Residue, then its C-alpha position, 0 to 999 in steps of 0.5 A: m500500500t502507498s502512503a496515499e492508500t492509507s488515509a484513515p487517521v490513526v486513533d489513539e485508544d485513549f483519547d479525549a471525547e472533547e478533543e478535535y482532529s484537525f487538519s491544518l491545510t496551507i499552501l505550503g504545507w500542502l506543497v511540501r507534503a505533495s512534492r515529497g510524495a511525488i519525488d518519493a513516488a518517482f524514485a521508488a517506481p522501479l521498486t514499486r513495479i517489481i513488487s506489484v508484478y511479482q506479487c501478482q504473477n500467479e494471477l497474470i499467469r491465470i489471465g494469459r498474460l504471463d507465460r512463466p513464474y518469476v524465479n526471484a525479485l532479480d528474474c523479474a527485473t531482468r525480464l521486465w527490462k528484457e521481454d517488455t516492449s517499453g524497456w527501462r520506461s516500463f519501470w515507471r508505468g503507473t508512477l503519474i497517477r500515483t503522483v496524482g494521488e499525492f496532490v490530492s490526498a491533503p485537500l480531500n483529507a481537509v474536505l472530507q475527512t477531518p469534518l467526518y471524524n470531528v462529527l462522529h469523534p464525540l460519539f465514539g469518544r463517550f463509548i470508549g470512555s465507558v468501557h473498560s475492555q481494551s479490544l472494545k476500546y481498539a475496535a471503537a477507535t479502529a472504526l472511528g478511524l475507518l469511518s471517517g477515512y472511508p469517503t476519502i478512499l472511495v474517492k480515490s479508489p479510481l486512481s488506486y484501481a487505475h495504479v494496480q492495473l498500469s503497475s501490475d500490466v507486463t508485455s510478454p512473448l505471449h503478449s506484445d501489448y499492454r492490456f491499457k494504453n494509459t490511465m485514461d484507458v483504464l478508467d474508460t474500459a472499467f466504467r463501461s464494463g462495470g460502472l462505478t462499483t468496479f472501482a471499488t474492487g477488493l475494497g472490502a480487502f483492502l480495509a481489512s488490510i489496514v485493520a490487520e496491520r495497525r493490529a499486528k503492529a501494535l502487538v509487536y510493538d507492546l510485545l518488544a517495546p517493554r523489553l527494550v526499554s533498558y536499551s533506549d538509548s541503543t541505536w541498534a535496539s531501535i533498529l530492532l524495534f522498527l524492523a519488528y514493528e514494520t514486518g509484523g505489519v506487512l505479514a499482517n496486510w500482505p496476504l489481504t493486499t494480495i486478495r485486493r490486487r488480484m481482484i482488480l487484475a481479474s475484475a470485469g472487463a480487465i481481461d477482455r474488454h469486448t465482452s461482458k465476461p464477469a470478474a473471476y472472483a465474486s468476493p474476497i473470501d471467494a478470491a482467498q478460497k479460489i487462491y488457496a484451492k490452486e496454489g496454497l498458502g504460500a501465494f498470499w504472502q508472495g513477495w512480502h519480503l520485498r515490501l518490507g525491503f521497500i518500506l525500509f528504502d521508503t522510509f530513508l527516502n521520505v525522511s531524505v526529501q523531507n529534510v531537503l524540501s524543508t530547507i529549500f522552502a525555509d530558505g524562500e521564507 
């Protein structure tokens, strides 16, 4: 998942019922945030492309886009370079639509997410304050985050749908052309084949992946942080906690992310735009059952280690770009 995709706010389990969630949108802050996201997307595009294709390779084989599986990530990158008709340019396929998503995220959050959060916050706050069960507190806080972030996710779903289709599309000895020429081609074909509901393909799996990832990270942190408190000044202890924290999150959300992306690739009109052939998977549960029956449990975690490596790279890149942009804009004041 990209930073643009995870728009539901992180809500603390023990918050004040009268406290409001504020999202300050200034032109300068928006430019810094969006520019950082755009630069990050451009630099990380080759890794994103390799991860998307490697993760969805079984689906690409099933729908007849790929002739044989990849041996490893290096084999995937090499074959993308050699077999893809766009050559090295194919590594940036889908980057433009992800960049657009970075620029629209902040305005959407300010217009949709923040007002809705501030309306729902007192209701959920009173409930959380009245119960003693930590599980119920967490469930209520998670529900608040998802409900307030859902409109933004829904509005951005066409962008997310198009990014998955473009970044996972390949040319091979079986097909010398892409299924889709560009973003508008994806959106037009999807709308004509299934209407607006096509863009919500796999949305249930995506929302579940957010919950699973955050819960796993919380559990890892609660398990390790007390044991590492005596090493709070150690850089290595901080790195270990960060690695465990992110690994837990990836392992928890990757099966659901895989289901969602494979559902998008196999959605109505995505395979053959000239027929009214229905989607291969009726729901996330149906997709999980069919994938497990044919490919086994390992298919759900295909490429998870690449995602973990990407997170480490992305974190370093985000911090570096943020520092540079902050310096530039600060000098211009």
